[in-house]
DRENDO-1510 file (C-alpha; in Angstrom, 1 decimal, always signed):
<recs>
REC; n; res; u; v; w
REC; 1; MET; -87.5; +43.0; -22.4 .
REC; 2; SER; -85.4; +46.1; -23.1 .
REC; 3; LYS; -86.3; +49.2; -21.1 .
REC; 4; ILE; -87.5; +51.1; -24.1 .
REC; 5; ALA; -89.7; +48.0; -25.1 .
REC; 6; LYS; -91.3; +48.1; -21.6 .
REC; 7; TRP; -91.7; +51.7; -21.9 .
REC; 8; PHE; -93.6; +51.4; -25.2 .
REC; 9; SER; -95.7; +48.2; -23.9 .
REC; 10; LYS; -96.3; +48.8; -20.0 .
REC; 11; GLY; -99.8; +49.9; -19.3 .
REC; 12; ARG; -100.7; +50.5; -22.7 .
REC; 13; ARG; -103.3; +49.1; -25.2 .
REC; 14; VAL; -101.8; +50.1; -28.1 .
REC; 15; ASP; -98.4; +49.5; -29.9 .
REC; 16; ALA; -97.5; +53.1; -31.3 .
REC; 17; VAL; -94.8; +51.9; -33.6 .
REC; 18; LYS; -96.9; +49.0; -34.9 .
REC; 19; ILE; -99.7; +51.6; -35.8 .
REC; 20; LEU; -97.1; +53.7; -37.4 .
REC; 21; GLU; -95.8; +51.0; -39.8 .
REC; 22; PRO; -98.3; +51.2; -42.5 .
REC; 23; HIS; -97.9; +55.0; -42.6 .
REC; 24; LEU; -94.1; +54.4; -42.7 .
REC; 25; ASN; -94.4; +51.9; -45.7 .
REC; 26; LEU; -96.8; +54.2; -47.7 .
REC; 27; THR; -94.6; +57.3; -47.1 .
REC; 28; LEU; -91.3; +55.7; -48.1 .
REC; 29; ASN; -93.2; +54.0; -51.2 .
REC; 30; ALA; -94.2; +57.4; -52.3 .
REC; 31; VAL; -90.5; +58.6; -52.2 .
REC; 32; LYS; -89.4; +55.6; -54.2 .
REC; 33; GLU; -91.9; +56.1; -56.6 .
REC; 34; LEU; -90.9; +59.9; -57.1 .
REC; 35; ASN; -87.3; +59.0; -57.7 .
REC; 36; GLU; -88.2; +56.2; -60.4 .
REC; 37; GLY; -90.6; +58.8; -62.1 .
REC; 38; ILE; -87.8; +61.1; -62.2 .
REC; 39; LYS; -85.2; +58.4; -63.3 .
REC; 40; ALA; -87.6; +57.4; -65.9 .
REC; 41; LYS; -88.3; +60.9; -67.2 .
REC; 42; LEU; -84.6; +61.9; -67.5 .
REC; 43; GLU; -84.4; +58.4; -69.5 .
REC; 44; GLU; -86.9; +59.8; -71.9 .
REC; 45; LYS; -89.5; +56.7; -70.9 .
REC; 46; TYR; -92.2; +59.3; -70.5 .
REC; 47; GLU; -95.2; +56.5; -69.9 .
REC; 48; ASP; -93.4; +55.0; -66.9 .
REC; 49; SER; -92.5; +58.6; -65.7 .
REC; 50; ILE; -96.1; +59.4; -65.7 .
REC; 51; LYS; -97.2; +56.0; -64.0 .
REC; 52; HIS; -94.6; +56.4; -61.2 .
REC; 53; LEU; -95.1; +60.0; -60.4 .
REC; 54; LYS; -99.0; +59.7; -60.4 .
REC; 55; ARG; -98.5; +56.6; -58.1 .
REC; 56; ALA; -96.3; +58.8; -55.8 .
REC; 57; GLY; -99.4; +61.1; -55.5 .
REC; 58; GLU; -101.9; +58.3; -54.8 .
REC; 59; LEU; -99.5; +56.8; -52.0 .
REC; 60; GLU; -99.4; +60.3; -50.5 .
REC; 61; GLU; -103.2; +60.3; -50.3 .
REC; 62; GLU; -103.3; +56.4; -49.0 .
REC; 63; ALA; -100.8; +57.6; -46.2 .
REC; 64; ASP; -103.1; +60.9; -45.3 .
REC; 65; VAL; -105.7; +58.3; -44.6 .
REC; 66; LYS; -103.6; +56.0; -42.5 .
REC; 67; ARG; -102.4; +59.0; -40.7 .
REC; 68; ARG; -106.2; +59.9; -39.9 .
REC; 69; LYS; -106.6; +56.2; -38.5 .
REC; 70; GLU; -103.4; +56.3; -36.7 .
REC; 71; LEU; -104.2; +59.3; -34.6 .
REC; 72; LYS; -107.6; +57.7; -33.5 .
REC; 73; GLU; -105.7; +54.6; -32.5 .
REC; 74; LEU; -103.0; +56.4; -30.9 .
REC; 75; ALA; -105.6; +58.5; -28.6 .
REC; 76; LYS; -106.8; +55.0; -27.3 .
REC; 77; GLY; -103.5; +54.4; -25.8 .
REC; 78; VAL; -102.7; +55.0; -22.0 .
REC; 79; LEU; -99.8; +57.3; -22.8 .
REC; 80; PRO; -98.3; +59.9; -20.8 .
REC; 81; PRO; -99.5; +63.4; -22.4 .
REC; 82; LEU; -96.2; +64.6; -23.3 .
REC; 83; SER; -95.2; +61.3; -24.9 .
REC; 84; ARG; -98.7; +61.1; -26.9 .
REC; 85; GLU; -98.1; +64.8; -28.1 .
REC; 86; GLU; -94.7; +63.7; -29.3 .
REC; 87; LEU; -96.0; +60.7; -31.1 .
REC; 88; LEU; -98.9; +62.9; -32.8 .
REC; 89; ASN; -96.2; +65.3; -33.9 .
REC; 90; LEU; -94.0; +62.3; -35.5 .
REC; 91; THR; -97.3; +61.4; -37.4 .
REC; 92; ASP; -97.4; +64.9; -38.7 .
REC; 93; SER; -94.0; +64.9; -39.4 .
REC; 94; LEU; -94.1; +61.7; -41.5 .
REC; 95; ASP; -97.0; +63.3; -43.6 .
REC; 96; LYS; -94.8; +66.2; -44.4 .
REC; 97; ILE; -92.5; +63.7; -46.0 .
REC; 98; ALA; -95.4; +62.2; -48.0 .
REC; 99; ASP; -96.8; +65.6; -48.9 .
REC; 100; SER; -93.4; +66.7; -50.2 .
REC; 101; ALA; -92.9; +63.4; -52.4 .
REC; 102; LYS; -96.6; +64.3; -53.9 .
REC; 103; MET; -96.0; +67.9; -54.7 .
REC; 104; THR; -92.3; +67.2; -55.9 .
REC; 105; ALA; -94.0; +64.6; -58.3 .
REC; 106; LYS; -96.5; +67.2; -59.6 .
REC; 107; LEU; -93.4; +69.3; -60.4 .
REC; 108; ALA; -91.7; +66.4; -62.3 .
REC; 109; LEU; -94.6; +66.0; -64.5 .
REC; 110; LEU; -94.4; +69.5; -65.4 .
REC; 111; VAL; -90.8; +70.1; -65.7 .
REC; 112; SER; -89.0; +69.8; -69.0 .
REC; 113; PHE; -85.7; +68.1; -69.1 .
REC; 114; ILE; -85.1; +68.7; -72.8 .
REC; 115; ASN; -81.4; +70.0; -73.4 .
REC; 116; LEU; -80.8; +69.7; -69.8 .
REC; 117; PRO; -77.1; +69.7; -69.2 .
REC; 118; LYS; -75.7; +66.1; -68.2 .
REC; 119; GLU; -74.4; +67.5; -65.1 .
REC; 120; ILE; -77.6; +68.8; -63.8 .
REC; 121; LYS; -79.3; +65.5; -64.9 .
REC; 122; ASP; -76.6; +63.5; -62.7 .
REC; 123; GLY; -77.1; +66.1; -59.9 .
REC; 124; LEU; -81.0; +65.3; -60.0 .
REC; 125; ILE; -80.4; +61.6; -60.0 .
REC; 126; LYS; -78.1; +62.0; -56.9 .
REC; 127; LEU; -80.5; +64.2; -55.0 .
REC; 128; SER; -83.3; +62.0; -55.8 .
REC; 129; SER; -81.4; +59.1; -54.6 .
REC; 130; LEU; -80.5; +60.8; -51.6 .
REC; 131; ALA; -84.2; +61.2; -50.8 .
REC; 132; VAL; -84.9; +57.6; -50.9 .
REC; 133; LYS; -82.0; +56.7; -49.0 .
REC; 134; CYS; -82.7; +59.2; -46.4 .
REC; 135; SER; -86.3; +57.7; -45.9 .
REC; 136; GLU; -85.2; +54.5; -45.8 .
REC; 137; LYS; -83.1; +55.0; -42.8 .
REC; 138; LEU; -85.7; +57.1; -41.2 .
REC; 139; VAL; -88.1; +54.2; -41.5 .
REC; 140; GLU; -85.8; +51.7; -40.1 .
REC; 141; ALA; -84.9; +54.0; -37.3 .
REC; 142; ILE; -88.4; +54.4; -36.2 .
REC; 143; LEU; -89.3; +50.7; -36.6 .
REC; 144; TRP; -86.4; +50.1; -33.9 .
REC; 145; MET; -87.7; +52.9; -31.4 .
REC; 146; ASN; -89.4; +50.2; -29.3 .
REC; 147; LYS; -86.5; +47.8; -29.6 .
REC; 148; ASP; -82.8; +49.3; -29.0 .
REC; 149; PHE; -82.0; +52.8; -28.0 .
REC; 150; ASN; -78.6; +52.7; -29.5 .
REC; 151; THR; -79.3; +51.2; -32.9 .
REC; 152; THR; -82.2; +54.0; -33.1 .
REC; 153; LEU; -79.8; +56.9; -32.6 .
REC; 154; SER; -77.5; +55.3; -34.8 .
REC; 155; LEU; -79.6; +55.2; -37.5 .
REC; 156; ILE; -81.1; +58.7; -36.9 .
REC; 157; ASN; -77.5; +60.1; -37.1 .
REC; 158; GLU; -77.1; +58.3; -40.3 .
REC; 159; VAL; -80.4; +60.2; -41.5 .
REC; 160; GLU; -78.8; +63.5; -40.5 .
REC; 161; GLU; -75.4; +62.8; -42.5 .
REC; 162; ILE; -77.5; +61.9; -45.4 .
REC; 163; GLU; -79.5; +65.2; -45.3 .
REC; 164; GLU; -76.2; +66.9; -45.2 .
REC; 165; ASP; -75.1; +65.4; -48.2 .
REC; 166; SER; -78.5; +66.4; -49.8 .
REC; 167; ASP; -78.0; +70.0; -48.9 .
REC; 168; GLU; -74.6; +69.8; -50.6 .
REC; 169; GLU; -75.6; +68.3; -53.9 .
REC; 170; TYR; -78.5; +70.8; -53.9 .
REC; 171; ASP; -76.1; +73.6; -53.7 .
REC; 172; SER; -73.9; +71.9; -56.2 .
REC; 173; ILE; -76.8; +71.9; -58.8 .
REC; 174; ARG; -77.7; +75.5; -58.3 .
REC; 175; PHE; -73.9; +76.3; -59.2 .
REC; 176; LEU; -74.6; +74.6; -62.6 .
REC; 177; TYR; -77.6; +76.7; -63.8 .
REC; 178; ASN; -76.6; +78.8; -66.9 .
REC; 179; SER; -78.0; +81.0; -69.2 .
REC; 180; GLU; -78.6; +78.4; -71.8 .
REC; 181; LEU; -81.5; +77.1; -69.7 .
REC; 182; GLY; -84.9; +79.0; -70.4 .
REC; 183; SER; -86.1; +81.2; -67.3 .
REC; 184; THR; -89.4; +78.9; -66.9 .
REC; 185; GLN; -87.4; +75.7; -67.3 .
REC; 186; LEU; -84.7; +77.0; -64.7 .
REC; 187; VAL; -87.8; +78.0; -62.2 .
REC; 188; PHE; -89.1; +74.4; -62.6 .
REC; 189; ILE; -85.6; +72.6; -62.2 .
REC; 190; ASN; -84.8; +74.8; -59.3 .
REC; 191; GLU; -88.1; +74.0; -57.6 .
REC; 192; LEU; -87.8; +70.1; -58.4 .
REC; 193; ALA; -84.3; +70.1; -56.7 .
REC; 194; ARG; -85.8; +72.1; -53.7 .
REC; 195; GLY; -88.5; +69.6; -53.5 .
REC; 196; LEU; -86.0; +66.7; -53.5 .
REC; 197; GLU; -83.9; +68.6; -50.7 .
REC; 198; THR; -87.0; +69.2; -48.7 .
REC; 199; ILE; -87.7; +65.6; -48.4 .
REC; 200; ALA; -84.4; +64.9; -46.5 .
REC; 201; ASP; -85.0; +68.1; -44.5 .
REC; 202; TRP; -88.4; +66.7; -43.2 .
REC; 203; CYS; -86.6; +63.1; -42.7 .
REC; 204; GLU; -84.0; +65.0; -40.6 .
REC; 205; ASP; -86.9; +66.8; -38.6 .
REC; 206; THR; -88.8; +63.4; -37.9 .
REC; 207; GLY; -85.7; +61.9; -36.7 .
REC; 208; ASP; -85.2; +64.7; -34.3 .
REC; 209; LEU; -88.8; +64.0; -33.1 .
REC; 210; ALA; -88.0; +60.3; -32.8 .
REC; 211; THR; -84.7; +61.0; -30.8 .
REC; 212; ILE; -87.1; +63.0; -28.2 .
REC; 213; ILE; -89.4; +60.3; -27.9 .
REC; 214; ILE; -86.8; +57.6; -27.4 .
REC; 215; VAL; -84.8; +59.8; -25.0 .
REC; 216; THR; -88.1; +60.5; -23.1 .
REC; 217; ALA; -88.6; +56.7; -23.1 .
REC; 218; SER; -85.0; +55.8; -21.8 .
REC; 219; GLU; -85.5; +58.2; -18.9 .
REC; 220; ALA; -88.8; +57.1; -17.8 .
</recs>
């Protein structure tokens, strides 16, 4: 058994990573549904879009219920105080990802893509796809936390790289705004893009928390 796995299991009544797994899956699926909803709306598949975007919100609510259950389970574990606090912070940060997906889905339901330049549409699709990719890598990293130190850090590094790509894409979209867009539409498009970029930001922040936990574990 690796040193990391021993740290997560020795003298503890709970498997923290296993407890987090349902929350991780719900969070990731919320981001995926958001992505599918945005793509469908850009393709003028409005019924499909509404279905996916509303589902993103439902998954966030399910994730919130799971988070509350996780907090109770983690409180039962015999964890060092600092480690427990870090794990609780991790669940809160994951909740921010799901909440961002829900709020961005609400924006996507309201925003109009009529007469939107192709370059902006392409940018939104790319930004949305990066949010999914970033979330996927984060989930993979967390699931490796009690298995392998180097793999975890490598995956978290990928999360950071994807977040940087997301920042760049968001900036690129902003440069494409023009006077042909109505003021209301422009505000919504910008907020939608920012919401997608925020998901990647929270993924990076959550990855930072996971790094702290895993480094603490390796030094214990």
